[in-house]
C-alpha positions, -999 to +999 in steps of 0.1 A: +060-247-159+031-220-162+034-189-181+035-167-149+059-189-133+084-187-161+078-148-159+096-147-127+121-176-134+154-154-141+163-119-139+194-112-160+199-076-148+185-044-133+157-033-157+159-062-180+129-085-182+131-120-175+143-146-201+107-161-206+092-126-211+119-119-238+112-152-255+075-149-254+066-112-249+040-107-277+053-133-299+074-128-333+088-092-330+080-064-355+108-040-362+114-016-337+094+016-343+092+043-318+072+064-344+048+037-346+042+039-307+035+075-311+011+070-338-008+047-315-006+072-288-021+099-312-047+073-321-055+069-282-057+103-278-080+108-307-104+081-293-103+090-258-112+127-268-139+116-288-150+092-258-151+123-233-166+152-257-204+145-249-195+154-213-192+190-223-218+192-250-248+172-234-271+206-229-265+215-266-268+180-280-303+175-260-317+208-271-310+201-307-323+166-305-353+172-288-346+150-259-335+154-219-300+157-209-304+123-192-314+109-225-288+125-242-266+112-215-270+075-229-247+082-258-219+077-230-236+045-218-235+030-254-200+041-259-190+020-229-209-011-241-193-007-276-158-005-260-163-036-235-177-057-264-151-049-289-123-052-265-132-088-255-143-102-288-125-081-317-092-102-311-114-134-314-134-121-342-101-114-362-075-142-352-053-139-382-055-105-394-023-084-395-025-061-366-013-031-388-046-034-410-068-041-377-054-007-361-058+013-394-093-004-397-102+009-363-091+043-370-113+045-402-144+031-380-132+064-357-136+087-383-169+072-397-185+073-362-175+108-355-188+119-389-220+100-385-223+115-351-218+151-362-246+144-391-271+124-370-306+138-375-319+118-343-309+103-310-313+069-324-287+076-353-264+094-328-266+063-303-255+038-331-226+064-343-215+065-304-217+028-300-191+025-330-169+051-312-170+027-284-159-003-308-131+016-322-119+025-286-124-008-270-108-027-299-077-001-303-070-006-266-073-042-265-045-045-294-024-017-285-001-032-256+003-063-277+015-041-305+036-019-285+052-050-271+062-058-307+075-023-316+101-018-289+128-037-269+114-058-241+131-038-214+114-009-225+079-019-225+067+001-195+082+033-211+062+023-243+031+022-226+038+054-209+040+072-246+003+055-253-011+064-220+004+103-226-023+103-253-049+096-224-036+122-204-036+149-231-072+139-241-084+137-206-072+173-198-083+189-233-114+173-243-140+188-219-126+224-219-120+224-255-155+210-264-172+232-240-153+263-257-157+252-290-192+240-287-201+276-279-185+287-312-191+258-336-220+240-319-218+204-308-220+191-344-187+212-353-170+196-320-176+160-334-160+167-369-130+180-352-129+146-334-134+133-367-104+154-378-082+143-350-089+106-362-080+112-396-046+126-385-040+096-364-048+073-394-024+091-416+003+091-392-003+052-384-002+045-421+029+060-424+047+045-392+033+013-384+048-020-398+031-051-402+025-072-371+014-108-371-013-119-346-007-137-315-003-174-321-025-180-290-054-162-303-093-171-305-119-179-279-102-211-264-071-183-257-098-161-236-109-189-218-074-202-207-067-166-197-096-166-176-085-197-158-053-179-148-059-174-111-030-148-107-045-128-132-081-129-121-068-117-085-047-089-102-078-078-124-099-076-093-073-054-077-073-031-108-112-031-107-107-020-070-082+007-076-103+020-111-138+021-093-120+040-064-109+065-086-141+070-103-161+068-074-145+101-063-136+117-096-171+116-109-184+135-077-151+158-071-172+189-075-198+185-049-170+168-026-145+200-032-174+224-023-187+206+007-152+204+025-137+239+011-164+260-002-144+265-034-161+284-063-165+275-100-133+298-109-116+277-081-125+243-090-113+249-129-077+258-116-081+226-092-090+205-120-059+220-140-037+209-112-050+177-111-043+173-150-008+186-148-001+160-118-017+135-139+008+142-168+036+139-146+024+106-130+020+094-164+057+104-173+071+088-140+054+056-145+069+038-175+106+040-159+093+027-123+074+000-141+104-015-159+126-010-130+104-018-103+068-032-111+056-042-076+068-008-061+049+009-089+019-013-083+019-004-046+031+034-048+006+048-073-026+036-060-015+045-024-005+081-035-040+082-056-059+072-025-039+092+002-049+122-022-085+114-023-085+108+015-064+141+020-091+160+007-114+151+034-086+154+063-074+189+050-110+202+050-111+241+053-075+243+039-072+255+005-032+246+003-041+212+016-068+207-008-045+217-036-017+195-023-044+163-018-055+169-056-022+171-068-012+137-052-044+123-064-038+133-101+000+120-097-013+085-084-036+079-110-016+093-138+007+065-131-017+038-125-027+030-162+007+022-175+014-001-140-017-020-147-011-026-184+027-033-177+015-058-148-009-076-172+020-079-199+043-094-175+018-118-159+005-132-191+031-124-218+017-151-245-018-136-243-013-099-244-044-094-266-067-112-244-052-093-211-060-060-230-093-068-236-100-078-202-083-044-190-107-023-214-138-044-197-125-040-162-122-004-167-158+003-183-171-017-153-151+005-127-165+036-146-200+024-143-196+010-108-177+042-096-206+066-111-233+044-093-217+038-061-205+074-057-241+085-064-255+066-038-229+077-013-236+113-023-274+110-020-276+090+011-244+099+032-225+129+023-208+146-007-173+138+007-182+100+011-172+087-022-136+104-014-130+082+016-146+051+001-128+055-032-095+065-013-096+033+008-105+010-024-076+025-042-050+017-017-063-019-011-063-025-045-027-017-050-019-037-021-035-066-034-018-060-069+017-059-056+018-090-039+002-110-067+031-114-089+035-151-089+012-181-096+009-204-069 
């Protein structure tokens, strides 16, 4: 019997994971520690905040370093490259290391990278610093779900993943406005030091709460190769790529799209993004319980709500109320999707959580790049609202595909 067949073999009761999942999910259990889960969420918050900070600081960074804003924007590119590489290969490079020590080490790397970025005398040094921010981010994400699966009872995995993703939601909401405001007061270097401070806080809490966690028994390059031979996982990852690329195709260009369909001004856009952020947090909060109790429903519902929200912005053109309702649906749908996707991966390949985590990191980095490029082409050559239509349809199609791919044939 294959791993995924075993996953679906037996269901002892509502909300309880199947027998085989309980036996192999993440390997040998560590002691239950919800405080450890919260510390991982804090680490994710610090890393995602550091990832997003340049979006609000590019003009100041470019002027200080004597380069164009486009050139300074490559700090985002190298972060994505570092995250993708670390997500895939860090578990392979450290197959026998205590995962507690690895997570603490990645938080130390995050502190170092933020401080180096704040002190960078040139763009070259800043690019190195941002690459290591990506390494810390990708490695942390790749191991986080496997860690969480050891720290909570199996039937609470979705809710624990929700706690982790709450850090992402908070960082998404706060990083750009806080960076913009504090950048005017402290300068961009001071804001990078704030990122280092958040990483220090996460490091201290992790050191106090994380128990020792042995690595997965199925590690190394061979385990990655075996994971990539799972047909159901590859189809699922393709579905996740569709949803995530749809999200970033639209969200990257939400300002020109909203302006085209509604004529909203800068102040209205700020309120619109606040509504999106609040709805995103609510979607994240709802996703864990639904993923634990009805994963297939969650896999269908959240991408569908996401896609309908994006399409609704276009369909309700001219209606301010319709615009805000559509954006709230969009935020709620995407808020619930990361937890759903990660729980789906954990249930599909429970013996290879680190490999699945690394592949998820890579898929999301590809989606960010593909969404930015594809959406840009649509904005330039079709219309400003075209990324919303294409992104919404992609998200709905990806959710439908993910919902039906639960068993390996």
